[in-house]
C-alpha positions as CSV (number, residue, x, y, z in Angstrom):
1,X,134.9,99.5,122.7
2,X,136.0,102.1,120.4
3,X,138.8,104.7,120.1
4,X,137.2,108.0,119.7
5,X,137.3,108.7,116.1
6,X,134.3,108.6,113.4
7,X,136.9,107.1,111.4
8,X,136.9,103.7,114.0
9,X,133.0,104.1,114.2
10,X,131.6,104.1,111.2
11,X,133.2,101.0,109.4
12,X,131.3,98.8,112.2
13,X,127.9,99.6,111.8
14,X,127.6,97.0,109.3
15,X,129.0,94.2,111.5
16,X,126.4,95.3,114.1
17,X,123.7,95.8,112.3
18,X,124.4,92.0,111.6
19,X,124.5,90.9,115.1
20,X,121.5,92.9,116.0
21,X,119.8,91.0,112.9
22,X,120.7,87.3,114.2
23,X,118.7,88.2,117.8
24,X,121.8,89.6,119.9
25,X,122.1,92.7,121.6
26,X,125.5,95.3,120.5
27,X,126.7,97.5,122.9
28,X,129.2,100.4,122.3
29,X,131.3,101.6,125.2
30,X,132.9,104.9,124.0
31,X,134.1,108.4,125.1
32,X,130.8,110.1,126.0
33,X,130.9,112.7,122.8
34,X,127.5,113.4,122.0
35,X,127.7,112.5,117.9
36,X,129.0,109.4,118.8
37,X,126.4,108.7,121.0
38,X,124.0,109.9,118.4
39,X,125.0,108.3,115.5
40,X,125.2,105.0,117.8
41,X,122.0,105.4,119.0
42,X,120.4,106.5,115.4
43,X,121.8,103.0,114.2
44,X,119.7,101.2,116.9
45,X,122.6,100.0,119.2
46,X,122.9,101.2,123.5
47,X,125.8,103.3,124.1
48,X,127.6,103.5,127.7
49,X,129.6,106.6,128.0
50,X,133.1,105.4,129.6
51,X,136.2,107.5,130.8
52,X,137.9,109.9,130.8
53,X,135.6,112.7,129.4
54,X,135.8,114.1,126.0
55,X,138.1,117.3,127.4
56,X,140.2,114.8,129.3
57,X,140.4,112.2,125.8
58,X,141.1,115.2,124.0
59,X,144.0,117.0,125.7
60,X,145.5,113.4,126.6
61,X,145.0,112.4,122.2
62,X,146.2,115.8,121.7
63,X,149.7,115.5,123.9
64,X,150.4,111.8,121.8
65,X,150.2,113.4,118.6
66,X,152.7,116.1,119.4
67,X,155.2,114.5,121.8
68,X,154.5,111.0,121.2
69,X,153.2,109.9,117.7
70,X,152.8,106.1,118.1
71,X,149.8,104.3,118.4
72,X,150.6,103.6,122.2
73,X,151.9,107.2,122.1
74,X,148.5,108.6,120.9
75,X,145.8,106.2,123.2
76,X,147.9,104.4,125.7
77,X,146.4,107.3,128.1
78,X,143.2,106.8,127.2
79,X,143.2,103.0,128.7
80,X,143.8,102.7,132.7
81,X,140.4,105.2,133.8
82,X,138.4,102.7,131.4
83,X,139.2,99.1,132.5
84,X,137.5,99.0,136.1
85,X,134.3,100.5,134.1
86,X,134.5,98.5,131.3
87,X,134.7,95.0,133.3
88,X,131.6,96.6,134.9
89,X,130.1,96.9,132.0
90,X,131.1,93.2,130.7
91,X,129.1,91.6,133.8
92,X,125.9,94.1,133.7
93,X,125.7,93.4,130.3
94,X,126.4,89.7,130.0
95,X,128.4,90.2,127.3
96,X,130.4,87.2,125.2
97,X,132.3,89.0,123.3
98,X,134.4,91.7,123.4
99,X,135.1,93.7,119.8
100,X,137.9,96.4,119.8
101,X,139.8,98.6,117.3
102,X,143.5,98.5,117.1
103,X,143.5,101.8,119.7
104,X,141.0,100.4,122.5
105,X,143.7,98.8,124.9
106,X,141.7,99.1,127.6
107,X,139.1,96.8,126.0
108,X,141.1,93.4,125.6
109,X,142.2,94.1,129.2
110,X,138.8,94.4,130.5
111,X,138.3,91.2,128.6
112,X,140.6,88.9,130.4
113,X,139.9,90.0,133.3
114,X,136.0,88.8,133.0
115,X,136.8,86.0,131.2
116,X,135.3,86.8,128.2
117,X,137.2,86.6,124.4
118,X,137.8,89.8,122.9
119,X,138.8,89.9,119.0
120,X,140.1,92.8,117.0
121,X,138.2,94.7,114.2
122,X,140.2,96.2,111.5
123,X,139.2,99.7,110.6
124,X,142.8,100.1,108.9
125,X,145.8,98.2,108.5
126,X,147.8,97.6,111.6
127,X,150.9,97.8,111.7
128,X,153.9,95.2,114.0
129,X,155.8,97.3,115.3
130,X,153.1,99.4,117.1
131,X,151.6,96.0,118.5
132,X,154.4,94.7,119.5
133,X,155.6,98.7,121.2
134,X,152.1,98.5,122.6
135,X,152.2,95.5,124.4
136,X,155.8,96.6,125.6
137,X,154.0,99.9,127.6
138,X,150.6,98.4,128.1
139,X,152.4,95.4,130.2
140,X,152.2,97.6,133.4
141,X,148.3,98.1,133.1
142,X,148.1,94.5,132.8
143,X,150.2,93.8,136.0
144,X,148.5,95.9,137.9
145,X,145.6,93.7,137.5
146,X,147.6,91.1,137.9
147,X,147.2,89.4,134.1
148,X,150.5,88.4,132.2
149,X,150.8,90.9,130.0
150,X,150.1,90.0,126.3
151,X,153.1,90.6,123.6
152,X,151.0,92.9,121.3
153,X,149.3,94.3,124.0
154,X,146.1,92.5,123.5
155,X,145.6,94.2,120.3
156,X,144.2,90.7,118.5
157,X,143.1,88.2,120.9
158,X,141.5,85.6,119.3
159,X,141.4,87.1,116.1
160,X,142.2,90.2,113.4
161,X,139.2,90.9,111.3
162,X,140.6,92.4,108.1
163,X,139.3,94.9,105.7
164,X,142.5,95.3,102.9
165,X,142.1,92.9,100.1
166,X,144.9,91.0,99.2
167,X,146.1,93.3,96.8
168,X,146.7,96.2,99.4
169,X,149.7,96.2,101.5
170,X,148.5,95.9,104.9
171,X,151.6,94.8,107.7
172,X,149.5,93.4,110.0
173,X,149.6,89.9,108.1
174,X,152.9,89.8,109.2
175,X,151.9,88.6,112.5
176,X,151.2,85.4,114.1
177,X,147.5,86.2,114.6
178,X,144.2,84.7,113.2
179,X,143.0,86.6,110.2
180,X,139.6,86.9,108.5
181,X,138.9,89.0,105.6
182,X,135.5,91.1,106.0
183,X,133.9,93.4,103.0
184,X,134.0,97.2,104.1
185,X,130.5,98.5,103.3
186,X,130.4,102.4,102.8
187,X,128.1,103.7,105.3
188,X,125.0,105.1,104.3
189,X,121.8,104.2,102.3
190,X,119.5,105.0,98.9
191,X,118.5,108.6,99.7
192,X,117.0,111.2,97.5
193,X,120.2,112.9,96.3
194,X,118.6,116.9,95.9
195,X,118.0,115.6,99.7
196,X,121.0,115.9,100.6
197,X,121.8,118.8,98.2
198,X,123.9,117.1,95.9
199,X,123.9,117.8,92.3
200,X,123.2,116.2,89.4
201,X,126.2,113.5,88.9
202,X,128.8,112.7,88.2
203,X,130.9,114.6,90.2
204,X,134.6,114.7,91.6
205,X,134.1,113.8,95.6
206,X,136.5,115.9,98.1
207,X,137.0,114.9,101.5
208,X,140.0,115.7,104.4
209,X,138.5,113.1,106.6
210,X,137.5,113.5,110.2
211,X,140.9,114.4,112.5
212,X,142.3,117.0,109.6
213,X,139.4,118.7,108.2
214,X,139.4,121.2,110.3
215,X,142.2,123.3,108.9
216,X,140.9,126.7,106.8
217,X,144.1,127.0,104.9
218,X,143.8,123.3,104.1
219,X,141.1,123.8,102.7
220,X,141.6,127.4,100.6
221,X,144.3,126.1,98.9
222,X,143.1,122.4,97.9
223,X,139.7,125.1,96.2
224,X,142.2,127.1,94.9
225,X,143.3,124.0,93.1
226,X,140.5,122.7,91.8
227,X,138.9,125.4,90.5
228,X,139.6,124.8,86.9
229,X,138.9,121.6,87.1
230,X,136.2,120.9,84.2
231,X,133.7,119.0,86.5
232,X,131.8,119.6,89.3
233,X,133.2,119.4,93.1
234,X,131.3,117.6,95.9
235,X,133.3,118.6,99.1
236,X,132.4,117.5,102.2
237,X,133.9,119.4,105.2
238,X,132.8,116.8,108.1
239,X,131.1,117.3,110.9
240,X,132.3,119.8,113.6
241,X,133.6,122.3,110.6
242,X,131.6,125.4,109.7
243,X,131.4,125.7,106.2
244,X,130.6,129.8,107.1
245,X,134.6,129.4,108.8
246,X,136.1,128.8,105.2
247,X,136.8,130.8,102.4
248,X,133.8,130.6,99.6
249,X,134.1,127.9,97.6
250,X,134.3,128.4,93.7
251,X,131.5,127.9,91.1
252,X,132.4,124.3,90.2
253,X,132.1,123.2,93.9
254,X,129.5,122.1,96.1
255,X,130.4,122.4,99.8
256,X,128.6,119.9,102.4
257,X,128.8,119.2,105.8
258,X,128.3,116.1,105.7
259,X,127.0,113.1,103.4
260,X,127.0,109.4,103.9
261,X,129.7,107.8,102.3
262,X,127.3,105.5,99.9
263,X,125.4,108.7,98.6
264,X,128.4,111.0,97.5
265,X,130.4,107.6,96.1
266,X,127.7,106.3,94.0
267,X,128.1,109.9,91.6
268,X,131.4,110.3,91.5
269,X,134.1,109.3,89.0
270,X,136.9,110.0,91.2
271,X,138.1,110.6,95.0
272,X,140.4,113.6,96.3
273,X,141.0,112.5,100.0
274,X,143.5,112.5,102.4
275,X,144.0,108.7,102.3
276,X,141.8,107.6,105.4
277,X,141.3,103.8,105.6
278,X,137.9,103.9,105.7
279,X,137.6,106.5,102.9
280,X,140.3,105.0,100.4
281,X,138.3,101.3,100.6
282,X,134.7,103.2,100.3
283,X,136.0,104.7,97.2
284,X,137.8,101.5,95.7
285,X,134.1,99.7,96.9
286,X,133.2,101.6,94.1
287,X,135.6,101.2,91.6
288,X,136.8,104.7,91.8
289,X,140.4,105.7,91.4
290,X,141.6,108.3,94.2
291,X,144.2,110.9,94.4
292,X,145.3,111.1,97.8
293,X,146.6,114.3,99.7
294,X,147.7,112.3,103.1
295,X,148.0,114.2,106.2
296,X,148.9,111.8,109.1
297,X,148.4,108.7,111.2
298,X,148.4,105.4,108.7
299,X,147.1,107.8,105.3
300,X,150.8,107.3,104.2
301,X,150.9,104.1,104.6
302,X,147.3,103.9,102.6
303,X,148.2,106.5,100.0
304,X,151.1,104.3,98.9
305,X,149.5,101.3,99.2
306,X,146.8,102.6,96.9
307,X,149.4,103.9,94.5
308,X,151.5,100.7,94.3
309,X,148.2,98.9,93.2
310,X,147.7,101.2,90.4
311,X,144.5,102.5,91.5
312,X,145.5,106.1,92.4
313,X,147.9,108.7,92.9
314,X,149.3,110.4,96.0
315,X,150.4,113.8,96.3
316,X,152.5,116.0,98.6
317,X,150.7,119.1,98.6
318,X,147.6,120.8,96.6
319,X,149.4,122.2,94.1
320,X,149.4,118.8,92.7
321,X,146.3,118.1,93.5
322,X,144.7,119.2,89.8
323,X,147.4,117.6,87.8
324,X,147.5,114.5,89.7
325,X,143.8,114.4,89.5
326,X,143.7,115.1,85.4
327,X,145.7,112.7,85.0
328,X,143.5,110.2,86.9
329,X,140.4,111.4,85.2
330,X,142.0,110.8,82.1
331,X,144.4,107.4,82.6
332,X,141.5,104.2,81.9
333,X,144.6,102.3,83.6
334,X,143.8,103.6,87.0
335,X,140.3,103.0,86.9
336,X,140.6,99.3,85.7
337,X,142.7,98.9,88.4
338,X,140.2,100.5,90.9
339,X,137.5,98.5,89.7
340,X,139.7,94.8,89.9
341,X,140.0,95.8,93.7
342,X,136.5,96.6,93.6
343,X,135.8,92.7,92.4
344,X,138.4,91.7,94.6
345,X,136.5,93.6,97.8
346,X,133.1,92.4,96.7
347,X,134.3,88.7,97.2
348,X,135.5,89.2,100.4
349,X,132.9,87.6,103.0
350,X,129.8,90.2,103.9
351,X,128.8,91.2,107.6
352,X,126.5,88.7,107.8
353,X,129.2,86.3,107.0
354,X,131.5,88.3,109.6
355,X,128.2,88.1,112.7
356,X,128.4,84.6,112.2
357,X,132.7,83.8,112.8
358,X,131.9,86.2,115.6
359,X,129.1,84.3,117.1
360,X,131.4,81.0,116.6
361,X,134.3,82.9,118.7
362,X,131.6,84.1,121.6
363,X,130.7,80.1,121.6
364,X,127.0,81.2,120.6
365,X,127.3,79.3,117.2
366,X,124.8,76.3,116.2
């Protein structure tokens, strides 16, 4: 089960494909947003919608972002209506393991009720204060189901799968949970660039992710700042944002809706982004330095971790982007450090190795 968000969904496809290749059925349980269903089914997996409805989910998450911007404050309200349907789903599918992300608080409780193990598949950093806070705030829900509350809200279960290389700070490593590293692999496969509307490489990739990407003013400021860059810019605005609703982009920009990360990273020389974990790790997976303009959530931590590792620069606003990007492109030290992190990422266990660990946790090994 995953919290609503493309950034929570896409990182799981590699291990899901590996599990399917090993002969296992994979079922995704998420809020019933059509774009999630379409993407999961395109990958060849089953999709089951669980409460709340997409409209209710948006209302709960937006209220949390506004009034209580903690992990449990934003996502905790999604859990109570999902527990019973998840218990039924585990029983009807004969599931042997429940894999969930940091914000799916219904999943570990449903697994405990159904008597199957659960594990945390990290899609970004996890913070101890959020884990313990979630444990306290989710405790009444566990008690209502006759279960002794878990100190960490059930967030980690039998194991935590960590996509961050050791050179990038991840606060979750201070928690007393078994940890397994795994190599994050960007979404997509080798495709014809022309069919995707991409220009001839090289380019700088610009993205604001899939949560904070709908602000026309942010795109206007970004485009204005980078119009004088002596390089081609590929800007992907994300699903759900109409290109026609944005101000015209300058001549050095190619603006597109959605492009698989693997395709756009393959022709890039640097990445300008929001500091989302998936984008940041994808860029480093290709040895690319970053300029991060964080907007919220874990993006401030990710950006600072990347800067501390010497592979990028963090800016506080669009007026700093051009100078920061020129600095990253002109200073070989950023690229050198990004390539060191690339080597570290490539040495991490693959999706297939991760799948074998999951088989062991589920009692399916051998």
